[in-house]
DOMARNU-564961 format. One record per residue (C-alpha): residue in one letter; chain; y, x, z. Coordinates in steps of 0.5 Angstrom, whole numbers, plus 500, padded with zeros to 3 digits. Layout:
N
+------+------+-----+-----+-----+
: code : unit :  c2 :  c1 :  c3 :
+------+------+-----+-----+-----+
:    a :    A :   Y :   X :   Z :
...
+------+------+-----+-----+-----+
//
This chain:
476
+------+------+-----+-----+-----+
: code : unit :  c2 :  c1 :  c3 :
+------+------+-----+-----+-----+
:    m :    A : 575 : 436 : 520 :
:    s :    A : 578 : 442 : 518 :
:    d :    A : 577 : 449 : 518 :
:    h :    A : 584 : 450 : 523 :
:    s :    A : 581 : 444 : 528 :
:    h :    A : 573 : 447 : 528 :
:    l :    A : 577 : 454 : 530 :
:    s :    A : 582 : 451 : 535 :
:    a :    A : 577 : 448 : 538 :
:    i :    A : 572 : 454 : 539 :
:    r :    A : 578 : 457 : 542 :
:    r :    A : 580 : 453 : 547 :
:    w :    A : 573 : 453 : 550 :
:    r :    A : 572 : 460 : 548 :
:    l :    A : 578 : 465 : 550 :
:    a :    A : 581 : 461 : 556 :
:    p :    A : 574 : 462 : 560 :
:    v :    A : 573 : 469 : 559 :
:    v :    A : 580 : 470 : 561 :
:    t :    A : 580 : 466 : 567 :
:    a :    A : 573 : 469 : 569 :
:    a :    A : 576 : 477 : 568 :
:    a :    A : 582 : 475 : 572 :
:    l :    A : 577 : 473 : 579 :
:    t :    A : 574 : 480 : 579 :
:    f :    A : 580 : 483 : 580 :
:    a :    A : 579 : 480 : 588 :
:    s :    A : 574 : 487 : 590 :
:    c :    A : 579 : 493 : 590 :
:    v :    A : 573 : 497 : 589 :
:    v :    A : 575 : 505 : 588 :
:    y :    A : 572 : 507 : 581 :
:    a :    A : 567 : 514 : 583 :
:    q :    A : 563 : 517 : 577 :
:    q :    A : 556 : 518 : 580 :
:    p :    A : 554 : 526 : 579 :
:    g :    A : 549 : 528 : 574 :
:    p :    A : 547 : 534 : 571 :
:    e :    A : 552 : 534 : 566 :
:    k :    A : 558 : 529 : 570 :
:    k :    A : 563 : 532 : 575 :
:    s :    A : 564 : 527 : 581 :
:    f :    A : 571 : 525 : 582 :
:    q :    A : 575 : 523 : 589 :
:    p :    A : 582 : 520 : 590 :
:    s :    A : 587 : 524 : 592 :
:    t :    A : 588 : 524 : 601 :
:    k :    A : 595 : 520 : 599 :
:    t :    A : 591 : 515 : 594 :
:    s :    A : 586 : 514 : 599 :
:    e :    A : 591 : 513 : 604 :
:    a :    A : 595 : 508 : 600 :
:    f :    A : 589 : 504 : 598 :
:    g :    A : 586 : 503 : 604 :
:    k :    A : 593 : 499 : 606 :
:    l :    A : 591 : 494 : 600 :
:    k :    A : 586 : 490 : 603 :
:    p :    A : 591 : 487 : 608 :
:    l :    A : 596 : 486 : 603 :
:    q :    A : 590 : 483 : 599 :
:    d :    A : 588 : 478 : 604 :
:    s :    A : 594 : 476 : 605 :
:    q :    A : 596 : 475 : 597 :
:    n :    A : 602 : 479 : 598 :
:    w :    A : 601 : 482 : 591 :
:    a :    A : 608 : 484 : 590 :
:    g :    A : 607 : 488 : 596 :
:    m :    A : 601 : 492 : 593 :
:    l :    A : 604 : 493 : 587 :
:    t :    A : 610 : 497 : 590 :
:    l :    A : 605 : 500 : 595 :
:    l :    A : 602 : 503 : 589 :
:    d :    A : 608 : 505 : 586 :
:    g :    A : 610 : 509 : 591 :
:    i :    A : 604 : 514 : 591 :
:    a :    A : 606 : 520 : 587 :
:    i :    A : 601 : 522 : 582 :
:    e :    A : 600 : 528 : 579 :
:    p :    A : 600 : 525 : 570 :
:    n :    A : 593 : 525 : 568 :
:    s :    A : 590 : 526 : 574 :
:    y :    A : 584 : 521 : 577 :
:    d :    A : 589 : 518 : 581 :
:    e :    A : 593 : 516 : 577 :
:    a :    A : 587 : 513 : 572 :
:    l :    A : 585 : 509 : 579 :
:    i :    A : 593 : 506 : 580 :
:    l :    A : 593 : 504 : 573 :
:    d :    A : 587 : 500 : 574 :
:    m :    A : 589 : 496 : 580 :
:    k :    A : 595 : 494 : 577 :
:    a :    A : 591 : 492 : 572 :
:    k :    A : 587 : 487 : 576 :
:    i :    A : 593 : 485 : 580 :
:    y :    A : 596 : 482 : 574 :
:    g :    A : 591 : 479 : 573 :
:    m :    A : 590 : 476 : 580 :
:    t :    A : 597 : 473 : 578 :
:    n :    A : 596 : 471 : 571 :
:    q :    A : 601 : 476 : 569 :
:    l :    A : 595 : 478 : 564 :
:    g :    A : 600 : 481 : 558 :
:    k :    A : 602 : 486 : 564 :
:    a :    A : 595 : 488 : 565 :
:    i :    A : 594 : 491 : 557 :
:    a :    A : 599 : 496 : 558 :
:    p :    A : 596 : 500 : 565 :
:    w :    A : 589 : 498 : 563 :
:    e :    A : 589 : 502 : 556 :
:    r :    A : 592 : 508 : 559 :
:    a :    A : 587 : 508 : 564 :
:    v :    A : 581 : 507 : 559 :
:    e :    A : 585 : 513 : 556 :
:    l :    A : 584 : 518 : 561 :
:    s :    A : 577 : 516 : 562 :
:    d :    A : 576 : 518 : 554 :
:    k :    A : 579 : 524 : 556 :
:    y :    A : 576 : 526 : 562 :
:    g :    A : 570 : 522 : 564 :
:    y :    A : 574 : 519 : 570 :
:    f :    A : 570 : 512 : 570 :
:    p :    A : 563 : 510 : 569 :
:    e :    A : 561 : 508 : 562 :
:    k :    A : 560 : 501 : 565 :
:    a :    A : 566 : 501 : 569 :
:    v :    A : 570 : 503 : 562 :
:    l :    A : 566 : 498 : 558 :
:    d :    A : 568 : 492 : 563 :
:    i :    A : 575 : 493 : 562 :
:    v :    A : 575 : 495 : 554 :
:    f :    A : 572 : 487 : 554 :
:    f :    A : 578 : 485 : 558 :
:    l :    A : 582 : 488 : 554 :
:    g :    A : 579 : 485 : 547 :
:    q :    A : 580 : 479 : 551 :
:    l :    A : 587 : 479 : 552 :
:    y :    A : 589 : 482 : 546 :
:    a :    A : 585 : 476 : 543 :
:    q :    A : 588 : 471 : 548 :
:    e :    A : 596 : 475 : 545 :
:    a :    A : 594 : 474 : 538 :
:    t :    A : 591 : 467 : 538 :
:    t :    A : 598 : 464 : 542 :
:    s :    A : 603 : 469 : 540 :
:    k :    A : 609 : 465 : 535 :
:    d :    A : 611 : 472 : 532 :
:    p :    A : 607 : 473 : 525 :
:    k :    A : 609 : 479 : 526 :
:    l :    A : 605 : 481 : 532 :
:    q :    A : 599 : 478 : 531 :
:    p :    A : 596 : 483 : 526 :
:    g :    A : 597 : 489 : 531 :
:    y :    A : 594 : 484 : 536 :
:    f :    A : 588 : 482 : 532 :
:    t :    A : 586 : 489 : 530 :
:    k :    A : 587 : 491 : 537 :
:    a :    A : 582 : 485 : 539 :
:    l :    A : 577 : 487 : 534 :
:    t :    A : 577 : 495 : 536 :
:    y :    A : 575 : 493 : 543 :
:    f :    A : 570 : 488 : 542 :
:    k :    A : 567 : 491 : 537 :
:    r :    A : 566 : 497 : 543 :
:    f :    A : 563 : 494 : 547 :
:    l :    A : 559 : 491 : 543 :
:    d :    A : 556 : 497 : 540 :
:    k :    A : 556 : 500 : 546 :
:    t :    A : 552 : 493 : 550 :
:    p :    A : 545 : 492 : 548 :
:    k :    A : 545 : 485 : 550 :
:    p :    A : 551 : 482 : 550 :
:    t :    A : 553 : 474 : 552 :
:    p :    A : 553 : 469 : 547 :
:    e :    A : 561 : 468 : 549 :
:    a :    A : 562 : 475 : 547 :
:    v :    A : 559 : 476 : 540 :
:    s :    A : 562 : 468 : 538 :
:    t :    A : 569 : 471 : 540 :
:    y :    A : 568 : 477 : 535 :
:    a :    A : 567 : 473 : 530 :
:    m :    A : 572 : 468 : 531 :
:    l :    A : 577 : 474 : 532 :
:    l :    A : 574 : 477 : 525 :
:    y :    A : 575 : 469 : 522 :
:    y :    A : 582 : 469 : 524 :
:    k :    A : 585 : 476 : 522 :
:    a :    A : 581 : 475 : 515 :
:    v :    A : 585 : 468 : 514 :
:    a :    A : 591 : 470 : 517 :
:    d :    A : 595 : 470 : 511 :
:    p :    A : 593 : 464 : 507 :
:    n :    A : 595 : 466 : 500 :
:    k :    A : 591 : 473 : 501 :
:    v :    A : 584 : 472 : 505 :
:    d :    A : 580 : 477 : 506 :
:    q :    A : 573 : 476 : 504 :
:    v :    A : 570 : 482 : 506 :
:    m :    A : 572 : 481 : 514 :
:    l :    A : 569 : 473 : 513 :
:    q :    A : 564 : 475 : 510 :
:    e :    A : 563 : 480 : 516 :
:    a :    A : 564 : 474 : 521 :
:    r :    A : 558 : 470 : 517 :
:    k :    A : 553 : 476 : 518 :
:    v :    A : 556 : 477 : 526 :
:    v :    A : 555 : 469 : 527 :
:    e :    A : 548 : 468 : 523 :
:    n :    A : 545 : 475 : 527 :
:    a :    A : 546 : 471 : 533 :
:    l :    A : 543 : 464 : 531 :
:    t :    A : 537 : 468 : 528 :
:    t :    A : 536 : 472 : 534 :
:    a :    A : 537 : 467 : 540 :
:    i :    A : 532 : 463 : 542 :
:    k :    A : 537 : 456 : 543 :
:    p :    A : 543 : 459 : 540 :
:    k :    A : 551 : 456 : 543 :
:    e :    A : 554 : 450 : 539 :
:    s :    A : 560 : 454 : 538 :
:    f :    A : 556 : 459 : 533 :
:    y :    A : 554 : 453 : 529 :
:    q :    A : 562 : 450 : 530 :
:    l :    A : 564 : 458 : 527 :
:    l :    A : 558 : 458 : 521 :
:    l :    A : 561 : 451 : 519 :
:    a :    A : 569 : 454 : 519 :
:    l :    A : 566 : 460 : 515 :
:    q :    A : 562 : 457 : 510 :
:    q :    A : 568 : 452 : 509 :
:    q :    A : 573 : 458 : 508 :
:    q :    A : 568 : 460 : 503 :
:    n :    A : 568 : 454 : 499 :
:    d :    A : 560 : 454 : 501 :
:    l :    A : 559 : 447 : 500 :
:    s :    A : 552 : 445 : 499 :
:    g :    A : 551 : 451 : 505 :
:    s :    A : 556 : 447 : 510 :
:    a :    A : 552 : 440 : 508 :
:    e :    A : 545 : 443 : 511 :
:    l :    A : 549 : 446 : 517 :
:    l :    A : 552 : 438 : 518 :
:    e :    A : 545 : 435 : 517 :
:    l :    A : 542 : 440 : 522 :
:    l :    A : 548 : 439 : 528 :
:    l :    A : 547 : 431 : 527 :
:    k :    A : 540 : 432 : 528 :
:    q :    A : 541 : 436 : 534 :
:    t :    A : 548 : 431 : 536 :
:    p :    A : 548 : 425 : 532 :
:    n :    A : 554 : 423 : 537 :
:    k :    A : 559 : 427 : 533 :
:    k :    A : 563 : 422 : 529 :
:    d :    A : 567 : 427 : 525 :
:    h :    A : 561 : 431 : 523 :
:    w :    A : 559 : 424 : 519 :
:    q :    A : 566 : 423 : 516 :
:    m :    A : 566 : 431 : 514 :
:    l :    A : 558 : 431 : 511 :
:    m :    A : 560 : 424 : 507 :
:    g :    A : 566 : 428 : 503 :
:    l :    A : 562 : 434 : 502 :
:    y :    A : 557 : 430 : 499 :
:    l :    A : 562 : 427 : 494 :
:    q :    A : 565 : 434 : 493 :
:    l :    A : 559 : 436 : 491 :
:    g :    A : 557 : 430 : 486 :
:    e :    A : 564 : 432 : 483 :
:    k :    A : 563 : 439 : 482 :
:    v :    A : 556 : 438 : 478 :
:    k :    A : 558 : 432 : 475 :
:    e :    A : 560 : 435 : 468 :
:    k :    A : 554 : 440 : 468 :
:    d :    A : 549 : 436 : 472 :
:    p :    A : 550 : 427 : 472 :
:    t :    A : 543 : 426 : 475 :
:    l :    A : 544 : 431 : 481 :
:    a :    A : 551 : 428 : 481 :
:    r :    A : 548 : 421 : 483 :
:    e :    A : 543 : 424 : 488 :
:    y :    A : 549 : 427 : 492 :
:    l :    A : 553 : 420 : 491 :
:    v :    A : 547 : 417 : 493 :
:    r :    A : 546 : 422 : 500 :
:    a :    A : 554 : 420 : 501 :
:    i :    A : 552 : 412 : 501 :
:    l :    A : 546 : 414 : 505 :
:    t :    A : 550 : 419 : 510 :
:    a :    A : 555 : 413 : 511 :
:    e :    A : 550 : 408 : 513 :
:    r :    A : 547 : 412 : 518 :
:    a :    A : 553 : 413 : 521 :
:    q :    A : 554 : 405 : 521 :
:    k :    A : 547 : 404 : 525 :
:    l :    A : 550 : 410 : 531 :
:    n :    A : 557 : 405 : 531 :
:    f :    A : 561 : 410 : 527 :
:    l :    A : 564 : 410 : 520 :
:    n :    A : 565 : 402 : 521 :
:    t :    A : 573 : 401 : 521 :
:    p :    A : 575 : 397 : 516 :
:    k :    A : 577 : 403 : 512 :
:    d :    A : 571 : 406 : 512 :
:    n :    A : 567 : 399 : 510 :
:    m :    A : 571 : 398 : 505 :
:    n :    A : 569 : 406 : 502 :
:    l :    A : 563 : 404 : 503 :
:    v :    A : 563 : 398 : 498 :
:    s :    A : 567 : 403 : 493 :
:    l :    A : 561 : 408 : 493 :
:    y :    A : 557 : 403 : 491 :
:    l :    A : 561 : 401 : 486 :
:    l :    A : 562 : 408 : 484 :
:    a :    A : 554 : 408 : 484 :
:    n :    A : 554 : 402 : 479 :
:    q :    A : 551 : 398 : 484 :
:    f :    A : 556 : 393 : 483 :
:    t :    A : 551 : 387 : 486 :
:    k :    A : 550 : 390 : 493 :
:    g :    A : 558 : 393 : 492 :
:    t :    A : 561 : 386 : 491 :
:    e :    A : 556 : 383 : 496 :
:    l :    A : 559 : 388 : 502 :
:    l :    A : 566 : 386 : 500 :
:    y :    A : 565 : 378 : 500 :
:    n :    A : 562 : 379 : 506 :
:    g :    A : 566 : 384 : 509 :
:    m :    A : 573 : 380 : 508 :
:    k :    A : 569 : 373 : 509 :
:    g :    A : 567 : 377 : 516 :
:    g :    A : 573 : 381 : 518 :
:    t :    A : 570 : 388 : 517 :
:    i :    A : 574 : 389 : 511 :
:    e :    A : 581 : 387 : 511 :
:    s :    A : 582 : 380 : 507 :
:    l :    A : 587 : 383 : 503 :
:    p :    A : 590 : 381 : 496 :
:    h :    A : 588 : 387 : 493 :
:    n :    A : 581 : 387 : 496 :
:    w :    A : 580 : 381 : 492 :
:    r :    A : 582 : 383 : 486 :
:    i :    A : 578 : 389 : 486 :
:    l :    A : 573 : 384 : 488 :
:    g :    A : 574 : 379 : 481 :
:    r :    A : 574 : 386 : 478 :
:    y :    A : 568 : 389 : 479 :
:    y :    A : 565 : 382 : 478 :
:    q :    A : 568 : 382 : 470 :
:    e :    A : 565 : 389 : 470 :
:    a :    A : 558 : 386 : 472 :
:    n :    A : 559 : 381 : 467 :
:    m :    A : 560 : 376 : 471 :
:    n :    A : 566 : 372 : 469 :
:    a :    A : 565 : 365 : 473 :
:    e :    A : 563 : 369 : 479 :
:    a :    A : 570 : 373 : 478 :
:    v :    A : 574 : 367 : 477 :
:    k :    A : 571 : 363 : 483 :
:    v :    A : 573 : 369 : 488 :
:    l :    A : 579 : 369 : 485 :
:    q :    A : 581 : 362 : 486 :
:    e :    A : 578 : 362 : 493 :
:    a :    A : 583 : 368 : 494 :
:    t :    A : 589 : 363 : 491 :
:    k :    A : 588 : 358 : 498 :
:    v :    A : 588 : 364 : 503 :
:    f :    A : 594 : 367 : 499 :
:    p :    A : 597 : 361 : 495 :
:    t :    A : 604 : 364 : 494 :
:    n :    A : 601 : 370 : 491 :
:    g :    A : 602 : 370 : 483 :
:    e :    A : 598 : 377 : 482 :
:    l :    A : 592 : 373 : 483 :
:    e :    A : 593 : 368 : 479 :
:    v :    A : 595 : 373 : 473 :
:    q :    A : 588 : 377 : 473 :
:    i :    A : 585 : 369 : 473 :
:    a :    A : 589 : 367 : 467 :
:    q :    A : 586 : 374 : 464 :
:    i :    A : 579 : 373 : 465 :
:    y :    A : 580 : 366 : 462 :
:    l :    A : 582 : 370 : 456 :
:    q :    A : 576 : 374 : 456 :
:    m :    A : 572 : 368 : 456 :
:    e :    A : 577 : 365 : 450 :
:    k :    A : 579 : 358 : 455 :
:    t :    A : 586 : 358 : 453 :
:    k :    A : 588 : 352 : 456 :
:    e :    A : 586 : 355 : 463 :
:    a :    A : 589 : 361 : 462 :
:    f :    A : 596 : 358 : 460 :
:    e :    A : 595 : 353 : 466 :
:    h :    A : 594 : 360 : 470 :
:    a :    A : 599 : 364 : 467 :
:    k :    A : 604 : 359 : 468 :
:    a :    A : 602 : 358 : 475 :
:    a :    A : 603 : 366 : 476 :
:    m :    A : 610 : 366 : 473 :
:    t :    A : 612 : 360 : 478 :
:    k :    A : 610 : 363 : 485 :
:    g :    A : 612 : 370 : 483 :
:    n :    A : 610 : 376 : 489 :
:    l :    A : 606 : 380 : 483 :
:    e :    A : 603 : 387 : 486 :
:    g :    A : 602 : 390 : 479 :
:    t :    A : 604 : 385 : 474 :
:    k :    A : 612 : 386 : 471 :
:    p :    A : 614 : 379 : 470 :
:    y :    A : 616 : 380 : 463 :
:    g :    A : 609 : 382 : 463 :
:    v :    A : 606 : 375 : 465 :
:    t :    A : 612 : 371 : 461 :
:    y :    A : 609 : 374 : 455 :
:    l :    A : 602 : 372 : 458 :
:    v :    A : 606 : 365 : 458 :
:    a :    A : 608 : 365 : 451 :
:    y :    A : 602 : 367 : 448 :
:    t :    A : 598 : 363 : 451 :
:    a :    A : 602 : 357 : 450 :
:    y :    A : 602 : 359 : 442 :
:    e :    A : 595 : 359 : 442 :
:    l :    A : 595 : 352 : 444 :
:    g :    A : 600 : 350 : 439 :
:    n :    A : 605 : 348 : 445 :
:    i :    A : 610 : 351 : 440 :
:    d :    A : 616 : 349 : 445 :
:    e :    A : 613 : 352 : 451 :
:    a :    A : 612 : 358 : 447 :
:    n :    A : 619 : 358 : 444 :
:    a :    A : 621 : 357 : 452 :
:    a :    A : 617 : 362 : 455 :
:    i :    A : 620 : 368 : 449 :
:    g :    A : 627 : 366 : 451 :
:    s :    A : 626 : 368 : 458 :
:    a :    A : 622 : 374 : 456 :
:    e :    A : 628 : 376 : 452 :
:    k :    A : 632 : 378 : 458 :
:    f :    A : 628 : 384 : 460 :
:    e :    A : 629 : 390 : 457 :
:    e :    A : 621 : 391 : 456 :
:    s :    A : 622 : 386 : 450 :
:    k :    A : 626 : 390 : 446 :
:    k :    A : 621 : 395 : 445 :
:    d :    A : 614 : 391 : 445 :
:    q :    A : 612 : 390 : 437 :
:    q :    A : 607 : 385 : 439 :
:    f :    A : 612 : 381 : 442 :
:    a :    A : 616 : 382 : 436 :
:    r :    A : 611 : 378 : 432 :
:    l :    A : 610 : 373 : 436 :
:    r :    A : 617 : 371 : 437 :
:    d :    A : 617 : 371 : 429 :
:    v :    A : 612 : 367 : 429 :
:    v :    A : 614 : 362 : 433 :
:    r :    A : 621 : 361 : 431 :
:    e :    A : 618 : 361 : 424 :
:    a :    A : 612 : 355 : 426 :
:    i :    A : 619 : 352 : 430 :
:    a :    A : 623 : 352 : 423 :
:    e :    A : 617 : 349 : 419 :
:    r :    A : 617 : 344 : 424 :
:    e :    A : 624 : 342 : 423 :
:    s :    A : 624 : 343 : 416 :
:    k :    A : 618 : 338 : 415 :
:    n :    A : 622 : 333 : 420 :
:    k :    A : 629 : 333 : 416 :
:    p :    A : 630 : 327 : 412 :
:    k :    A : 629 : 326 : 405 :
:    e :    A : 636 : 324 : 401 :
:    e :    A : 636 : 318 : 396 :
:    p :    A : 634 : 319 : 390 :
:    k :    A : 641 : 315 : 387 :
:    k :    A : 645 : 320 : 392 :
:    a :    A : 641 : 326 : 389 :
:    a :    A : 642 : 324 : 381 :
:    s :    A : 649 : 323 : 382 :
:    r :    A : 650 : 330 : 384 :
+------+------+-----+-----+-----+
//
């Protein structure tokens, strides 16, 4: 799973429910009243505003939201007054109840501005609005398709969330994770200019949440994983995935990702520390096998990948055994290419006889495939069994259906093995066929073979030419 898919999952799971919860709170048309104190004023709405608010309840009960907004718009207010702040707050709540969340932003922002300046609302009420604004801007930032607007939305969302978190002794895990997520999104908004400082800030927020929570939310782990990957912290990502899989081993994508991380780590250190690179390769193999015990990573492609890992680790016996049994049992696709891989790795293990055996078995499964015959011929050449090599080279030329070898190469192989066996005529015929290919004009080995074969034919014809009678020769 990529960084983007991790964060997309977090966004869908976190932001939408939070905003919905905020909207549901709009149902109570409560008028904020600042509690009087030694240094606080007590604010009261005007008579007209109080009367208008009294008429809102029946309209709300009948869900006449348009009527509520019309009523509020009809109140004559004094600019910057407490009445203005109350009415703006109520309008924002109504927009929320009607799922017009974008329209709630402007009145709420103005209400907060007035309260900050004149102290109209209690701090808790202001923080509630600030929290809602943070969520609404987060929603705008993560759903907007206008790249010019997104940075501003992110900045606003982060500003409101930071204010809320700074003033809230025990914020909810959802609030903290959303703030960290927004830091991440803003940091990577421009892929060509990732803000590493902001990424690190997001990581500190997440790590602090993980160390202070008794039972951290899974979203924190997912977000930390995305941050680690963005920072190219492969080792940290692997450690975190091991922890996540220990807790919830049924996450298929995590197994795939962990195996990939171990392979990347091995590739990264293979030049400087081959021993450590091999250790990471072994971890990748064990990860795949652990996943398979849980019925993950067990598709034919996954099984073939595991074979490749064993072969990469020079465990040819285990790798070839898995490949052969897999193709026979149907857990790995029985394809000519896979049979050829099996033959090649038997060769690398110096098991030429076994290589020939499995390739000949493959020719029965794929009787028209010429590439298998080419590979058998080449192995026989290495075993210095030229006769067998010649037979299979001819079979390859007859069958065709070559996957990697060019027809010219097969024809040349027939010519060469025929010459080695002393079959000059067959060698010459194959050379004649090979000369039709463009490759023959640039191949110096072919030119030498052609010359040698034709010299042999000329010599043979010279020997077989009848000698002249002595008398005829003397009369000249």
